[in-house]
Each structure stands twice: as C-alpha cells, then as structure tokens.
mmCIF file of the C-alpha atoms, coordinates in Angstrom:
data_MODEL
# 
_entry.id   MODEL 
# 
loop_
_atom_site.group_PDB 
_atom_site.id 
_atom_site.type_symbol 
_atom_site.label_atom_id 
_atom_site.label_alt_id 
_atom_site.label_comp_id 
_atom_site.label_asym_id 
_atom_site.label_entity_id 
_atom_site.label_seq_id 
_atom_site.pdbx_PDB_ins_code 
_atom_site.Cartn_x 
_atom_site.Cartn_y 
_atom_site.Cartn_z 
_atom_site.occupancy 
_atom_site.B_iso_or_equiv 
_atom_site.pdbx_formal_charge 
_atom_site.auth_seq_id 
_atom_site.auth_comp_id 
_atom_site.auth_asym_id 
_atom_site.auth_atom_id 
_atom_site.pdbx_PDB_model_num 
ATOM 1   C CA . MET A 1 1   ? 37.987 -29.465 -4.671 1.00 0.00 ? 1   MET A CA 1 
ATOM 2   C CA . GLU A 1 2   ? 38.784 -27.799 -1.875 1.00 0.00 ? 2   GLU A CA 1 
ATOM 3   C CA . LEU A 1 3   ? 36.300 -25.748 0.260  1.00 0.00 ? 3   LEU A CA 1 
ATOM 4   C CA . ILE A 1 4   ? 37.499 -23.160 2.228  1.00 0.00 ? 4   ILE A CA 1 
ATOM 5   C CA . LEU A 1 5   ? 35.748 -22.349 5.598  1.00 0.00 ? 5   LEU A CA 1 
ATOM 6   C CA . VAL A 1 6   ? 36.185 -19.180 6.885  1.00 0.00 ? 6   VAL A CA 1 
ATOM 7   C CA . ARG A 1 7   ? 35.449 -17.861 10.423 1.00 0.00 ? 7   ARG A CA 1 
ATOM 8   C CA . HIS A 1 8   ? 34.985 -13.650 10.094 1.00 0.00 ? 8   HIS A CA 1 
ATOM 9   C CA . GLY A 1 9   ? 37.023 -11.623 12.184 1.00 0.00 ? 9   GLY A CA 1 
ATOM 10  C CA . LEU A 1 10  ? 36.607 -10.117 15.250 1.00 0.00 ? 10  LEU A CA 1 
ATOM 11  C CA . PRO A 1 11  ? 32.953 -8.058  15.501 1.00 0.00 ? 11  PRO A CA 1 
ATOM 12  C CA . LEU A 1 12  ? 31.822 -4.926  17.594 1.00 0.00 ? 12  LEU A CA 1 
ATOM 13  C CA . ARG A 1 13  ? 29.821 -6.160  20.618 1.00 0.00 ? 13  ARG A CA 1 
ATOM 14  C CA . ARG A 1 14  ? 26.658 -4.856  20.143 1.00 0.00 ? 14  ARG A CA 1 
ATOM 15  C CA . GLU A 1 15  ? 22.885 -4.982  21.575 1.00 0.00 ? 15  GLU A CA 1 
ATOM 16  C CA . VAL A 1 16  ? 19.939 -3.333  20.233 1.00 0.00 ? 16  VAL A CA 1 
ATOM 17  C CA . VAL A 1 17  ? 16.110 -3.470  20.968 1.00 0.00 ? 17  VAL A CA 1 
ATOM 18  C CA . ASP A 1 18  ? 14.474 -4.128  17.856 1.00 0.00 ? 18  ASP A CA 1 
ATOM 19  C CA . GLY A 1 19  ? 16.050 -6.074  14.866 1.00 0.00 ? 19  GLY A CA 1 
ATOM 20  C CA . PRO A 1 20  ? 19.132 -8.133  14.850 1.00 0.00 ? 20  PRO A CA 1 
ATOM 21  C CA . ALA A 1 21  ? 21.987 -6.911  16.432 1.00 0.00 ? 21  ALA A CA 1 
ATOM 22  C CA . ASP A 1 22  ? 23.888 -7.966  13.077 1.00 0.00 ? 22  ASP A CA 1 
ATOM 23  C CA . PRO A 1 23  ? 27.364 -6.185  13.930 1.00 0.00 ? 23  PRO A CA 1 
ATOM 24  C CA . GLU A 1 24  ? 30.140 -4.586  11.857 1.00 0.00 ? 24  GLU A CA 1 
ATOM 25  C CA . LEU A 1 25  ? 34.175 -5.932  13.011 1.00 0.00 ? 25  LEU A CA 1 
ATOM 26  C CA . SER A 1 26  ? 36.332 -3.889  15.646 1.00 0.00 ? 26  SER A CA 1 
ATOM 27  C CA . PRO A 1 27  ? 39.524 -2.169  14.260 1.00 0.00 ? 27  PRO A CA 1 
ATOM 28  C CA . GLU A 1 28  ? 41.069 -5.841  15.263 1.00 0.00 ? 28  GLU A CA 1 
ATOM 29  C CA . GLY A 1 29  ? 38.685 -7.493  12.986 1.00 0.00 ? 29  GLY A CA 1 
ATOM 30  C CA . LEU A 1 30  ? 39.294 -5.831  10.133 1.00 0.00 ? 30  LEU A CA 1 
ATOM 31  C CA . GLU A 1 31  ? 42.967 -6.285  10.288 1.00 0.00 ? 31  GLU A CA 1 
ATOM 32  C CA . GLN A 1 32  ? 42.217 -10.142 10.805 1.00 0.00 ? 32  GLN A CA 1 
ATOM 33  C CA . ALA A 1 33  ? 40.465 -9.970  7.401  1.00 0.00 ? 33  ALA A CA 1 
ATOM 34  C CA . SER A 1 34  ? 43.536 -7.674  5.922  1.00 0.00 ? 34  SER A CA 1 
ATOM 35  C CA . ARG A 1 35  ? 45.857 -10.788 6.739  1.00 0.00 ? 35  ARG A CA 1 
ATOM 36  C CA . LEU A 1 36  ? 43.868 -13.549 5.971  1.00 0.00 ? 36  LEU A CA 1 
ATOM 37  C CA . ALA A 1 37  ? 43.143 -11.968 2.435  1.00 0.00 ? 37  ALA A CA 1 
ATOM 38  C CA . ASN A 1 38  ? 47.635 -11.630 2.125  1.00 0.00 ? 38  ASN A CA 1 
ATOM 39  C CA . TYR A 1 39  ? 47.473 -14.973 3.359  1.00 0.00 ? 39  TYR A CA 1 
ATOM 40  C CA . LEU A 1 40  ? 45.416 -16.530 0.746  1.00 0.00 ? 40  LEU A CA 1 
ATOM 41  C CA . ALA A 1 41  ? 45.950 -14.144 -2.414 1.00 0.00 ? 41  ALA A CA 1 
ATOM 42  C CA . SER A 1 42  ? 49.126 -17.396 -3.491 1.00 0.00 ? 42  SER A CA 1 
ATOM 43  C CA . GLU A 1 43  ? 46.105 -19.706 -3.036 1.00 0.00 ? 43  GLU A CA 1 
ATOM 44  C CA . LYS A 1 44  ? 44.207 -19.910 -7.231 1.00 0.00 ? 44  LYS A CA 1 
ATOM 45  C CA . ILE A 1 45  ? 40.216 -19.433 -6.090 1.00 0.00 ? 45  ILE A CA 1 
ATOM 46  C CA . ALA A 1 46  ? 37.739 -19.527 -7.716 1.00 0.00 ? 46  ALA A CA 1 
ATOM 47  C CA . ALA A 1 47  ? 35.187 -17.966 -5.978 1.00 0.00 ? 47  ALA A CA 1 
ATOM 48  C CA . ILE A 1 48  ? 34.427 -16.162 -2.781 1.00 0.00 ? 48  ILE A CA 1 
ATOM 49  C CA . TYR A 1 49  ? 30.867 -17.255 -0.908 1.00 0.00 ? 49  TYR A CA 1 
ATOM 50  C CA . SER A 1 50  ? 30.150 -15.118 2.409  1.00 0.00 ? 50  SER A CA 1 
ATOM 51  C CA . SER A 1 51  ? 27.260 -15.176 5.245  1.00 0.00 ? 51  SER A CA 1 
ATOM 52  C CA . PRO A 1 52  ? 24.524 -12.220 4.085  1.00 0.00 ? 52  PRO A CA 1 
ATOM 53  C CA . MET A 1 53  ? 25.527 -11.211 8.395  1.00 0.00 ? 53  MET A CA 1 
ATOM 54  C CA . LYS A 1 54  ? 27.895 -7.715  8.077  1.00 0.00 ? 54  LYS A CA 1 
ATOM 55  C CA . ARG A 1 55  ? 30.949 -9.523  9.921  1.00 0.00 ? 55  ARG A CA 1 
ATOM 56  C CA . ALA A 1 56  ? 31.553 -12.380 7.634  1.00 0.00 ? 56  ALA A CA 1 
ATOM 57  C CA . VAL A 1 57  ? 31.145 -9.658  4.369  1.00 0.00 ? 57  VAL A CA 1 
ATOM 58  C CA . GLN A 1 58  ? 33.748 -7.626  5.920  1.00 0.00 ? 58  GLN A CA 1 
ATOM 59  C CA . THR A 1 59  ? 35.938 -10.602 6.812  1.00 0.00 ? 59  THR A CA 1 
ATOM 60  C CA . ALA A 1 60  ? 35.381 -11.637 2.954  1.00 0.00 ? 60  ALA A CA 1 
ATOM 61  C CA . GLU A 1 61  ? 36.021 -7.963  1.295  1.00 0.00 ? 61  GLU A CA 1 
ATOM 62  C CA . PRO A 1 62  ? 39.755 -7.804  1.477  1.00 0.00 ? 62  PRO A CA 1 
ATOM 63  C CA . LEU A 1 63  ? 39.856 -11.252 0.087  1.00 0.00 ? 63  LEU A CA 1 
ATOM 64  C CA . ALA A 1 64  ? 37.297 -10.027 -3.040 1.00 0.00 ? 64  ALA A CA 1 
ATOM 65  C CA . VAL A 1 65  ? 39.861 -7.184  -3.878 1.00 0.00 ? 65  VAL A CA 1 
ATOM 66  C CA . THR A 1 66  ? 42.842 -9.265  -3.601 1.00 0.00 ? 66  THR A CA 1 
ATOM 67  C CA . THR A 1 67  ? 41.754 -12.078 -6.025 1.00 0.00 ? 67  THR A CA 1 
ATOM 68  C CA . GLY A 1 68  ? 39.182 -8.974  -7.720 1.00 0.00 ? 68  GLY A CA 1 
ATOM 69  C CA . LEU A 1 69  ? 36.489 -11.658 -7.274 1.00 0.00 ? 69  LEU A CA 1 
ATOM 70  C CA . PRO A 1 70  ? 33.273 -10.918 -6.480 1.00 0.00 ? 70  PRO A CA 1 
ATOM 71  C CA . ILE A 1 71  ? 30.883 -12.051 -3.121 1.00 0.00 ? 71  ILE A CA 1 
ATOM 72  C CA . SER A 1 72  ? 28.386 -14.194 -3.900 1.00 0.00 ? 72  SER A CA 1 
ATOM 73  C CA . ILE A 1 73  ? 26.026 -13.984 -0.614 1.00 0.00 ? 73  ILE A CA 1 
ATOM 74  C CA . VAL A 1 74  ? 24.679 -17.712 0.570  1.00 0.00 ? 74  VAL A CA 1 
ATOM 75  C CA . ASP A 1 75  ? 21.833 -16.964 3.365  1.00 0.00 ? 75  ASP A CA 1 
ATOM 76  C CA . ASP A 1 76  ? 21.879 -20.495 4.579  1.00 0.00 ? 76  ASP A CA 1 
ATOM 77  C CA . VAL A 1 77  ? 25.339 -20.424 5.598  1.00 0.00 ? 77  VAL A CA 1 
ATOM 78  C CA . ALA A 1 78  ? 23.959 -17.163 8.443  1.00 0.00 ? 78  ALA A CA 1 
ATOM 79  C CA . GLU A 1 79  ? 24.977 -17.979 11.890 1.00 0.00 ? 79  GLU A CA 1 
ATOM 80  C CA . TYR A 1 80  ? 22.223 -19.709 13.723 1.00 0.00 ? 80  TYR A CA 1 
ATOM 81  C CA . ASP A 1 81  ? 21.044 -16.609 16.129 1.00 0.00 ? 81  ASP A CA 1 
ATOM 82  C CA . ARG A 1 82  ? 20.875 -14.479 13.113 1.00 0.00 ? 82  ARG A CA 1 
ATOM 83  C CA . LEU A 1 83  ? 17.865 -12.566 14.284 1.00 0.00 ? 83  LEU A CA 1 
ATOM 84  C CA . SER A 1 84  ? 19.023 -12.252 17.609 1.00 0.00 ? 84  SER A CA 1 
ATOM 85  C CA . ASN A 1 85  ? 19.366 -8.360  19.002 1.00 0.00 ? 85  ASN A CA 1 
ATOM 86  C CA . GLU A 1 86  ? 22.291 -8.972  20.227 1.00 0.00 ? 86  GLU A CA 1 
ATOM 87  C CA . TYR A 1 87  ? 26.150 -9.909  19.998 1.00 0.00 ? 87  TYR A CA 1 
ATOM 88  C CA . ILE A 1 88  ? 28.371 -10.520 22.457 1.00 0.00 ? 88  ILE A CA 1 
ATOM 89  C CA . PRO A 1 89  ? 32.133 -11.961 21.502 1.00 0.00 ? 89  PRO A CA 1 
ATOM 90  C CA . ILE A 1 90  ? 32.422 -15.147 23.118 1.00 0.00 ? 90  ILE A CA 1 
ATOM 91  C CA . GLU A 1 91  ? 35.296 -14.217 25.065 1.00 0.00 ? 91  GLU A CA 1 
ATOM 92  C CA . GLU A 1 92  ? 33.785 -11.490 26.881 1.00 0.00 ? 92  GLU A CA 1 
ATOM 93  C CA . LEU A 1 93  ? 30.779 -14.656 27.765 1.00 0.00 ? 93  LEU A CA 1 
ATOM 94  C CA . ARG A 1 94  ? 33.334 -16.970 28.968 1.00 0.00 ? 94  ARG A CA 1 
ATOM 95  C CA . ALA A 1 95  ? 35.842 -14.294 30.936 1.00 0.00 ? 95  ALA A CA 1 
ATOM 96  C CA . ALA A 1 96  ? 32.291 -13.119 32.976 1.00 0.00 ? 96  ALA A CA 1 
ATOM 97  C CA . ASN A 1 97  ? 30.854 -16.780 33.183 1.00 0.00 ? 97  ASN A CA 1 
ATOM 98  C CA . ASP A 1 98  ? 28.090 -14.879 31.373 1.00 0.00 ? 98  ASP A CA 1 
ATOM 99  C CA . GLU A 1 99  ? 24.664 -17.727 31.673 1.00 0.00 ? 99  GLU A CA 1 
ATOM 100 C CA . LYS A 1 100 ? 24.926 -17.682 28.401 1.00 0.00 ? 100 LYS A CA 1 
ATOM 101 C CA . TRP A 1 101 ? 28.196 -19.189 27.979 1.00 0.00 ? 101 TRP A CA 1 
ATOM 102 C CA . GLN A 1 102 ? 27.137 -22.040 30.587 1.00 0.00 ? 102 GLN A CA 1 
ATOM 103 C CA . LYS A 1 103 ? 24.517 -22.645 28.571 1.00 0.00 ? 103 LYS A CA 1 
ATOM 104 C CA . LEU A 1 104 ? 26.427 -22.946 25.282 1.00 0.00 ? 104 LEU A CA 1 
ATOM 105 C CA . LEU A 1 105 ? 28.964 -24.997 27.238 1.00 0.00 ? 105 LEU A CA 1 
ATOM 106 C CA . ALA A 1 106 ? 26.313 -27.270 28.306 1.00 0.00 ? 106 ALA A CA 1 
ATOM 107 C CA . GLY A 1 107 ? 25.291 -27.719 25.061 1.00 0.00 ? 107 GLY A CA 1 
ATOM 108 C CA . GLU A 1 108 ? 21.595 -26.062 25.484 1.00 0.00 ? 108 GLU A CA 1 
ATOM 109 C CA . TRP A 1 109 ? 20.438 -24.613 22.127 1.00 0.00 ? 109 TRP A CA 1 
ATOM 110 C CA . GLN A 1 110 ? 19.161 -21.293 22.031 1.00 0.00 ? 110 GLN A CA 1 
ATOM 111 C CA . SER A 1 111 ? 18.065 -19.532 18.708 1.00 0.00 ? 111 SER A CA 1 
ATOM 112 C CA . ASP A 1 112 ? 15.526 -17.159 17.604 1.00 0.00 ? 112 ASP A CA 1 
ATOM 113 C CA . SER A 1 113 ? 15.331 -18.836 14.340 1.00 0.00 ? 113 SER A CA 1 
ATOM 114 C CA . ASP A 1 114 ? 16.495 -22.017 13.791 1.00 0.00 ? 114 ASP A CA 1 
ATOM 115 C CA . THR A 1 115 ? 16.322 -25.948 15.566 1.00 0.00 ? 115 THR A CA 1 
ATOM 116 C CA . LEU A 1 116 ? 19.577 -27.942 16.010 1.00 0.00 ? 116 LEU A CA 1 
ATOM 117 C CA . GLU A 1 117 ? 18.103 -29.618 13.353 1.00 0.00 ? 117 GLU A CA 1 
ATOM 118 C CA . SER A 1 118 ? 16.774 -27.414 10.721 1.00 0.00 ? 118 SER A CA 1 
ATOM 119 C CA . PHE A 1 119 ? 20.455 -25.384 11.114 1.00 0.00 ? 119 PHE A CA 1 
ATOM 120 C CA . ARG A 1 120 ? 22.569 -28.477 10.762 1.00 0.00 ? 120 ARG A CA 1 
ATOM 121 C CA . HIS A 1 121 ? 20.785 -29.216 6.989  1.00 0.00 ? 121 HIS A CA 1 
ATOM 122 C CA . ARG A 1 122 ? 20.879 -25.893 6.059  1.00 0.00 ? 122 ARG A CA 1 
ATOM 123 C CA . VAL A 1 123 ? 24.395 -25.483 6.858  1.00 0.00 ? 123 VAL A CA 1 
ATOM 124 C CA . ILE A 1 124 ? 24.901 -28.711 5.505  1.00 0.00 ? 124 ILE A CA 1 
ATOM 125 C CA . SER A 1 125 ? 22.666 -28.608 2.262  1.00 0.00 ? 125 SER A CA 1 
ATOM 126 C CA . SER A 1 126 ? 24.357 -25.073 1.374  1.00 0.00 ? 126 SER A CA 1 
ATOM 127 C CA . LEU A 1 127 ? 28.051 -26.055 1.684  1.00 0.00 ? 127 LEU A CA 1 
ATOM 128 C CA . GLU A 1 128 ? 27.461 -29.510 -0.047 1.00 0.00 ? 128 GLU A CA 1 
ATOM 129 C CA . GLN A 1 129 ? 25.766 -27.241 -3.145 1.00 0.00 ? 129 GLN A CA 1 
ATOM 130 C CA . LEU A 1 130 ? 28.378 -25.411 -3.310 1.00 0.00 ? 130 LEU A CA 1 
ATOM 131 C CA . ILE A 1 131 ? 30.796 -27.978 -3.767 1.00 0.00 ? 131 ILE A CA 1 
ATOM 132 C CA . SER A 1 132 ? 28.957 -29.943 -6.255 1.00 0.00 ? 132 SER A CA 1 
ATOM 133 C CA . GLN A 1 133 ? 29.248 -26.290 -8.473 1.00 0.00 ? 133 GLN A CA 1 
ATOM 134 C CA . HIS A 1 134 ? 33.220 -26.272 -7.848 1.00 0.00 ? 134 HIS A CA 1 
ATOM 135 C CA . ALA A 1 135 ? 34.260 -29.551 -9.144 1.00 0.00 ? 135 ALA A CA 1 
ATOM 136 C CA . SER A 1 136 ? 38.064 -29.565 -9.173 1.00 0.00 ? 136 SER A CA 1 
ATOM 137 C CA . GLN A 1 137 ? 38.696 -25.735 -7.861 1.00 0.00 ? 137 GLN A CA 1 
ATOM 138 C CA . ARG A 1 138 ? 39.300 -24.054 -4.284 1.00 0.00 ? 138 ARG A CA 1 
ATOM 139 C CA . ILE A 1 139 ? 36.199 -21.670 -2.837 1.00 0.00 ? 139 ILE A CA 1 
ATOM 140 C CA . VAL A 1 140 ? 36.208 -19.684 -0.044 1.00 0.00 ? 140 VAL A CA 1 
ATOM 141 C CA . VAL A 1 141 ? 32.816 -19.025 2.399  1.00 0.00 ? 141 VAL A CA 1 
ATOM 142 C CA . SER A 1 142 ? 33.215 -16.736 4.907  1.00 0.00 ? 142 SER A CA 1 
ATOM 143 C CA . CYS A 1 143 ? 31.048 -17.948 7.492  1.00 0.00 ? 143 CYS A CA 1 
ATOM 144 C CA . HIS A 1 144 ? 30.662 -18.318 10.671 1.00 0.00 ? 144 HIS A CA 1 
ATOM 145 C CA . GLY A 1 145 ? 31.638 -20.790 13.866 1.00 0.00 ? 145 GLY A CA 1 
ATOM 146 C CA . GLY A 1 146 ? 28.538 -22.776 14.521 1.00 0.00 ? 146 GLY A CA 1 
ATOM 147 C CA . VAL A 1 147 ? 27.828 -23.094 10.968 1.00 0.00 ? 147 VAL A CA 1 
ATOM 148 C CA . ILE A 1 148 ? 32.025 -24.628 10.809 1.00 0.00 ? 148 ILE A CA 1 
ATOM 149 C CA . ASN A 1 149 ? 31.016 -27.055 14.068 1.00 0.00 ? 149 ASN A CA 1 
ATOM 150 C CA . GLN A 1 150 ? 28.332 -28.271 12.087 1.00 0.00 ? 150 GLN A CA 1 
ATOM 151 C CA . TYR A 1 151 ? 29.252 -28.767 8.960  1.00 0.00 ? 151 TYR A CA 1 
ATOM 152 C CA . LEU A 1 152 ? 32.979 -30.250 10.680 1.00 0.00 ? 152 LEU A CA 1 
ATOM 153 C CA . ALA A 1 153 ? 31.297 -32.655 13.087 1.00 0.00 ? 153 ALA A CA 1 
ATOM 154 C CA . HIS A 1 154 ? 28.681 -33.532 10.116 1.00 0.00 ? 154 HIS A CA 1 
ATOM 155 C CA . ILE A 1 155 ? 32.276 -34.845 7.912  1.00 0.00 ? 155 ILE A CA 1 
ATOM 156 C CA . LEU A 1 156 ? 33.393 -36.617 11.589 1.00 0.00 ? 156 LEU A CA 1 
ATOM 157 C CA . GLY A 1 157 ? 30.069 -38.175 12.107 1.00 0.00 ? 157 GLY A CA 1 
ATOM 158 C CA . ILE A 1 158 ? 29.664 -36.741 15.702 1.00 0.00 ? 158 ILE A CA 1 
ATOM 159 C CA . SER A 1 159 ? 26.995 -35.007 17.525 1.00 0.00 ? 159 SER A CA 1 
ATOM 160 C CA . THR A 1 160 ? 26.795 -31.276 17.516 1.00 0.00 ? 160 THR A CA 1 
ATOM 161 C CA . GLU A 1 161 ? 24.267 -30.715 20.325 1.00 0.00 ? 161 GLU A CA 1 
ATOM 162 C CA . ARG A 1 162 ? 27.932 -28.636 21.144 1.00 0.00 ? 162 ARG A CA 1 
ATOM 163 C CA . GLY A 1 163 ? 30.494 -27.085 19.403 1.00 0.00 ? 163 GLY A CA 1 
ATOM 164 C CA . PHE A 1 164 ? 32.942 -29.899 19.724 1.00 0.00 ? 164 PHE A CA 1 
ATOM 165 C CA . PHE A 1 165 ? 35.947 -26.832 19.374 1.00 0.00 ? 165 PHE A CA 1 
ATOM 166 C CA . TYR A 1 166 ? 36.131 -23.285 19.151 1.00 0.00 ? 166 TYR A CA 1 
ATOM 167 C CA . PRO A 1 167 ? 37.438 -21.961 16.113 1.00 0.00 ? 167 PRO A CA 1 
ATOM 168 C CA . GLN A 1 168 ? 39.384 -18.978 16.198 1.00 0.00 ? 168 GLN A CA 1 
ATOM 169 C CA . TYR A 1 169 ? 38.607 -15.470 14.492 1.00 0.00 ? 169 TYR A CA 1 
ATOM 170 C CA . THR A 1 170 ? 39.236 -15.531 10.984 1.00 0.00 ? 170 THR A CA 1 
ATOM 171 C CA . SER A 1 171 ? 40.596 -19.017 11.240 1.00 0.00 ? 171 SER A CA 1 
ATOM 172 C CA . ILE A 1 172 ? 40.711 -21.101 8.222  1.00 0.00 ? 172 ILE A CA 1 
ATOM 173 C CA . HIS A 1 173 ? 39.065 -24.614 7.650  1.00 0.00 ? 173 HIS A CA 1 
ATOM 174 C CA . ARG A 1 174 ? 40.304 -27.104 4.317  1.00 0.00 ? 174 ARG A CA 1 
ATOM 175 C CA . VAL A 1 175 ? 37.721 -29.609 3.857  1.00 0.00 ? 175 VAL A CA 1 
ATOM 176 C CA . VAL A 1 176 ? 38.802 -31.522 0.359  1.00 0.00 ? 176 VAL A CA 1 
ATOM 177 C CA . ALA A 1 177 ? 35.675 -32.812 -1.460 1.00 0.00 ? 177 ALA A CA 1 
ATOM 178 C CA . SER A 1 178 ? 35.909 -35.517 -4.092 1.00 0.00 ? 178 SER A CA 1 
ATOM 179 C CA . GLN A 1 179 ? 33.071 -36.167 -6.525 1.00 0.00 ? 179 GLN A CA 1 
ATOM 180 C CA . ASN A 1 180 ? 32.388 -39.304 -5.170 1.00 0.00 ? 180 ASN A CA 1 
ATOM 181 C CA . GLY A 1 181 ? 31.253 -37.945 -2.401 1.00 0.00 ? 181 GLY A CA 1 
ATOM 182 C CA . LEU A 1 182 ? 34.348 -38.198 0.727  1.00 0.00 ? 182 LEU A CA 1 
ATOM 183 C CA . ARG A 1 183 ? 34.562 -35.601 2.420  1.00 0.00 ? 183 ARG A CA 1 
ATOM 184 C CA . SER A 1 184 ? 38.164 -35.159 3.864  1.00 0.00 ? 184 SER A CA 1 
ATOM 185 C CA . ILE A 1 185 ? 39.639 -32.694 6.827  1.00 0.00 ? 185 ILE A CA 1 
ATOM 186 C CA . GLY A 1 186 ? 42.738 -30.951 5.712  1.00 0.00 ? 186 GLY A CA 1 
ATOM 187 C CA . SER A 1 187 ? 43.096 -28.866 8.310  1.00 0.00 ? 187 SER A CA 1 
ATOM 188 C CA . LEU A 1 188 ? 41.383 -26.926 11.726 1.00 0.00 ? 188 LEU A CA 1 
ATOM 189 C CA . ASN A 1 189 ? 42.117 -23.837 13.163 1.00 0.00 ? 189 ASN A CA 1 
ATOM 190 C CA . GLU A 1 190 ? 44.853 -22.181 10.464 1.00 0.00 ? 190 GLU A CA 1 
ATOM 191 C CA . ILE A 1 191 ? 46.375 -18.753 11.869 1.00 0.00 ? 191 ILE A CA 1 
ATOM 192 C CA . ALA A 1 192 ? 49.358 -18.698 10.931 1.00 0.00 ? 192 ALA A CA 1 
ATOM 193 C CA . HIS A 1 193 ? 48.484 -15.517 9.358  1.00 0.00 ? 193 HIS A CA 1 
ATOM 194 C CA . LEU A 1 194 ? 47.291 -13.686 12.771 1.00 0.00 ? 194 LEU A CA 1 
ATOM 195 C CA . ARG A 1 195 ? 50.810 -14.171 13.725 1.00 0.00 ? 195 ARG A CA 1 
ATOM 196 C CA . SER A 1 196 ? 52.732 -10.617 13.906 1.00 0.00 ? 196 SER A CA 1 
# 
C-alpha cells in the first residue's frame, strides 16, 4: 500500500490568551491546498484522513471535494503543540532568530500535551493502524511537520529529538508499506504542485 503524508498549508499566525490557538489556513495556504488537490486528482485514492487541527482539515478539504471521499479525523496525528496558545509559522521564528527557533535547533523538546516519547508512540501507532486497514490501497493523511518527521525518522531508524528535515507547506511524502512490515520511503518533500 502507499501512505501519502501531506503537511498542511501555510496557516495564519495566531496567539490567544485561553485555549489552543489552532489557526486556519492563510489565503496562500488555501491556494496551496487547492493546488495539492489538483495534483493528486489523477491518483486512485481510497481514503483521506486528517489531524483534527483546522489547518490540516482545511488542507484536506479540496482533495475531498475532488475525489468525493469523506475526511476521517484521526486525533493521534495532531501536532505535538496542539494545546499551545500560539502558532507562529516557523519561517517567522527563523527570520527573527526567535528563542523558540533556537530551542528547536538545539533539539529542546517543548510541548504542553506530549512528551517526545508519547508523541512518537501515538504518531507511529496511529499511522501503522491506518496502514493495516488499507492493504494494497493508497491513502492520504493531512497532518503536520512534526508528525511527518517522527514517522519518517522511525522508518529510517534515526534519532528524533529534533526534526531531521523541513517539510514544505503542502509537501507530499510517500511511504510504501508491505504487509510483511517493510516500510520504504518513496519520496520526500514533493512540491511540484506549488510551482507556478
């Protein structure tokens, strides 16, 4: 089977006093999601799954319209900072050399809801469960950069204290999963759909 992991489109910056920030997609992010749907339209997709976070659901919506498939929500592919009261796009943190950016570079784990180990476990377990439900099929999971990093690092057998690469917004990452447990990475950071 083929597991297609998609990072959500570019979200709005959001900082709130109470509760999780959980921002929607920006106008650019909505355009990215539309391009993603057009790009994947010719592929035979059996199911669409999404993190419950707004930016992931909105990224999956155009593909759901294009394919006529419903979006099934999977709580365990939510990002590690799902309870944070702020969301600042990583590009803004990097451009400002923000303290949070420095901590990410140093591999210093910060989450209001998960330890690194619990996050890794829920991501791997949930994606493996989806794989087991879709033998010989292709599915799409709209999720987050941290989720993608954890699962692909698991496949590669490398450390995950810090992300090992940067998934672009609405980038596609393909995993070929056999019934005997073998997992192979078919592609990383496909972004042809984002070119003008």
